[in-house]
N, C-alpha and C positions, 0 to 999 in steps of 0.2 A: 504493500500500500504506500502511495506517495501522498503526503499531507500538504495541503495548500492553505494559505491564509489570504483573505481579501481585506484590503485596507480602504475603507470608504464604501458605505452602503447606500449610495445615491442611485441615480438612474442606471449608470453603467455597472456599478458594483452589484446591484440587485440582479441585473441582467446576467452577469457572469455566474452568480450563484444559481440562477434559474437554468442556464444552459448546462452547467456541470451536473445539476440534479436531473433535469429533463432527459439529457442524453448520456446518463451515467454509464449504462451498459455498453453503448456504442463507443464512448470515449475509452473505457477500460479495454475494450477489444483492440482499439487502434494503438493505444499506448503499450498494451501488453501487461498492464498492471492497473489496479483500481486507484482512482484519484478520490481523495477525501478532503472536504473543506473542514478543517479543524478549528479555524478562527475566522470571525468577521469582526473587524475593528471599526468602531464608530462611537461617537459621543452620545448618540441617541439610543432610545429603547425601541424595540419593534414587537410589541405584544401581538401574539397571534401569527407572526411570521416565522417560518421554519428557521430563519437565521438567528432568531432570539436564543435558540438552544446552544449556539456556538459563539454568541456575542461576547466580546471583551471590550473594555474601555481603556485597557493598558497595553501600549505598544510593546512593552517588555515581555509580555506573555508570548508574543510572536518571536521576538528577537532571541529570547533565551530558551526556546523550545528546539532542541536538536532534531526533532522529528519533522519539523517544517522545512521543506526543501525549496518550495516555490511560493513567492508572495506576489499578489496582484495589487498594484497601486492604481486606484481609481478615485483618489481624493481630489485631484485637480489642483491647480495653482502651484506655487513654488514652496510655500511653507505650510505645514511641516513636511510636505512630500519629498523635498530634496534631502533634508536631514535624515528622514526615515529610510529612504531608498539607499542613500550612501552607506548608512550604518548597517543595513541588511546585507548589502553587497560585500562590505568589508568582513562581515561575519560569515560569509560563504553561502548565502542564500540567493538563488536566482530571482530576478524580478522582471515582471512584464507590466506594461502600463498603457493607458490610453491618453496620457497627459502630454499633449503636444507642447505646452508651454515649458514643461520641465525638460523634455527631450531637446527642444530648440535651444534652451538656455544652458543645460548641463549634460546633454547627451554624450558628448565626446568624453568628458571626464568619467561619467558613470559606465560607459562601455569599456573604458580602459581599466577601471577598477574591476569590473567583471572578468575581463581577460586575465588580469593578474591573479585572480582567485579561481581560475578554471571553471567559471560559471557563466551565466548569460544575463544580459539586459536586453529585452526585446520590446518593441513598441509598434507592432503592426497597426493597432487601432488609433495611433496618433494622427494618421493622415487618411482621410477618405472613409472613416467609419469602418464599415464591414468590407470595403474593397481591399483585396489582398495585394496591394501595390508595393508595400515595403519588401515583402518576401520575394516578389517578382524581381525587383531591382537588386536585391541582396543575394539572390540565389539563381532564379530561373534565367535571368538575362545577363549573367556575369560573363558569358562568352561574347557579348556584344559590346561595342563602343556606343554608349548612349550619347546622342548629340542634341536631343530636345525632350523636354518634359513640360507639358502645359495642361492645366486642368481647371475645372470648376470644382473647387474644394470647400466651398462654404455654402451650405444649403439655405441659410437665411437670406443671403444676398441673391442667390439664384431664384428663390421663391419671389422676392420683391420684384426683381426684373421681369420675371415671368408674368406676374400680375399686371405690371405696367404695360407689357407688350400685348398680352392676350386679352386682358380685360380693361385696358385703357385707364387704369387707376393711376393716381398721382403717387409720388414716392411716399408721402406721409400716410396716405390711406393704405397703401400696400404694406408699409411697416406696421401699422396698427393691426392689420389683418394677420400678419405673421406673429405678432405678439399674442393676439387672441387665440391663435391655434397652437401656441407653444413652440413655434419655430424661431422666435426671436426673444432675447432676454429683455427684461424691463429696461436695462441699460445696455443697448445693443452696439455700443461704439466699437468693441473689438471686432465685430462682424462687419458692420457697414463701412467702417473706415479702413478695412483691409488688413488689420493686424493679425487676425486668425489665419487668413490665407498666407500672409507673409511668413509666419512660423512654419506652416506646412510646406511651402515651396522651398524653404531653406533646408528642411529635413529631406525632402525628396531629391533636391539637387545634390546634397551631400551624398546620398545613397547612389545617385546616378553617376557622379563624377569622381567619387572616391576621396575627396578632400572636404574639409569642413567649410560649409557656407554659413556665415553668421547672418542671422535674420536681420540684424541691425543694418546690414549693408544692402538689403533688398529694397529697391525703389518701390514705393508703395503709395497708391492712390485708392480711395474707396469709391462708393457709389452715391454719396450724399449730394453730389452736384448734378446727378443725372435727372433730367426733368422730362415731362411728356413731349416737349418739342424735340428733344434728342431722339426719343423713341420713334416719333413720326418721321424724322429724317431717315432713320435706320430702315423703317418699313418701306419708305419710298424707294430705297435702293435694294430691297430684297435682303436686308441684313438684320441681325439682331445684336443687341448689346449684352455682353456677358462679362462678369468680373472674372478675369483669367489670372491665374497664378502661373507664371511661365519662367522657364530658363532655357537657354540655348547656347550651344557651342558653335562659335563662328571662327573664321580664319584669324580674326583679331582678338579672340578671347571668349570668355563665357560671361553672359549677362543674366541677371535675374530681375523679375519685375512682377508686381501685382498692380493691375489697373483695369478699368472698364475698357473693353475692346469690342470693335465691330467684327462679327464673324458672318461668313457667307454660308449658304446652304451646302456648299461643298465641304465645309469644315465639319469634322466628326463630332464637334461639340455643339453644333447648331441646334439640334433637337433635344438637348438635355434640359429638361424643364423642372419646375417646382423645386422640391428640396433634394432632388437626386444630385449625386456627384458623378463626375467622370474625369479620368486622367488619361491623357494621350502621351504615348512614349514613342520615340523613333530611335531605332538602333541600326547600325550599319549592316547588320546581317538580317535582323528581324524585319526591318522596314517599319511600317506604321502598325500600332496596336492601341486599343483603347480598353481601359478598365472602367466598368460602369456599374453603379449600384447605389445602395443606401449609404449616404455619407454620415448619418447620425442615427440616433434612436437607441433604445435600450438593447434589444436583442441583436440587431446588426452589428453594433459596436462590440457587444459582448461576444459575438461569434468570432470576431478577430482576436480578441483577448484570449478566448478559450483556445484558439488555434496556436497562439504563442505558448500557452500552458502545455499543450500537447507536445509541441516542438521541444520545449525545455525538458519535459518528462522523458522524452526519448533520448536525451543527451545529458543526463545528470553527470556532474563532475567532468564535463568537457565543454570548452568554449567553442561555439560554432564559428567557423571561419567567416571573415568579412573583409571587404576591401576598404572599409571606412577607416581613415586615419585622422589624427588630430591636426594634421597640417592644414593651415588656413588657405582656402582658395581665394585668390585675389580676383575679384570680378572686374570686368571692363568698366571704365569710366562711363557714367550715365550719358555724358555728352556724345559718346560714340555709338550708342544703341540706335538701330535703324528701324523705322516703321513708315508706312504711309499714314497720313493724318486726315481725318475728316474735319473740316473747318466750318464753323458758322461765322459768317462775315457780314459786317454792317455797312460796308462801303459798296462801291460799284464794281462791276465785273472788270473794268479796265484797271482799277486800282489793285484788284486781286491778281490779275494776270501780270501786271508790272513787277510784282514781287515773287509770285509762286509759279509763273510760267503758264503754259496752256492748261486750262481747267474746264470741267464740264459742270455748269451750275445746276444745282438741285434746288427747286423752289417748292414751298408748301402754300397751298391756296389760302389757308387760314392764318398765315404768318406774314406780317408786313415788316418792311425795314431791314430785312436780312435775306441771305440765301446761303446755301452750303455748297461745298465742293471737296473733292478728294485730292490730296497732293500726290506727287510722286513719292517714292520711297526716299527718305532723307534721314540724316542723323537728328538726334534730339537737339543738338547745338544749332544745326542749320535751321531747323524748324523754329526754334526760339528766336533766332536772329531775324528770320523772315517775318515772324509775327510782330516783333518789335518794330521792324521797318514799316510794315503795313499799317500798324496802329489801330486796326478796326476789327481784330479777331475777338469774337464774343466768347467762343469756347472751342476746344478741339478734343477729339476722341481718336485714339489710335486704331488702326486697322490690323487685325491679327493676320 
């Protein structure tokens, strides 16, 4: 029997407990040994819940029990999850987590501690909920040189943009609907300002390119500035606006960015709607692939965590090989990143052409005093200089 402890009995922690109970016999068959949840750590009580029978309020019960080999961290945040996780790894217990904030901030250090102690620190559920993207990058695709990762990795923002596109709702109305359905927090800044997606693309890029990508270095823009007129311009061109978390390897280096982008129907992410997530990967042998599924929720995320538990249980006292190193990956300067830009312009066509060259104006019947156009592909620096020279750019959105 392999004993497991779960730290944090919220949405994900409760889901992990349920999956391990619901699929107990199947998991035992696949591991070759029975898995038993010996402790659930939480400050609260859960009368009537099966977890109450194994509930503890003392972290030391888990730390000091030599029979506990695997610990699940679903507490969220950095404190006390970082201290608890580090202490457990130093004590020789493997840990798996759904905590993207912790992985983005301290993942390199925690993985190194695990390696030094011949155990494992796994985090499949930290990116894309139940989508098995981390394992794919860390194992299945290791024969490929990955040169692009881009995805819709935040269900809150994708739901809001879907509501704005399909139901013509304003940003504020769509956000309130997301909050009412439990898709958005009361304080949704981490989602709508792109911070959640920034952490996830940093983790995914680290896995893809083998060197540590610091989330603080990822260029990040949220969707708070997207309005119904932007959506109408996108529709007029057969495009949709999606918050994309992207990184790409180019001849000039690697860049990473989170920003609203215009995608066409030919793009594999075009039809990803609502709270679903999807992550596109391109490898030099694989070509194009897309990983699609539930990006959040109790059981989908718990499924990914349980997968990590099984992986660890099959490899007790042995660190799984990984290409991830602590060496910092230096990203390209933001000025050198290239995109085409859709521009909303308040001047004349002649003024726009004088600065941006040949353009094809896009006009909306219900919008006066402006028109839109798509630029050629140019660097961020060149676009900024053109915008400053023209002086009448209302807004711009990058083309994926």
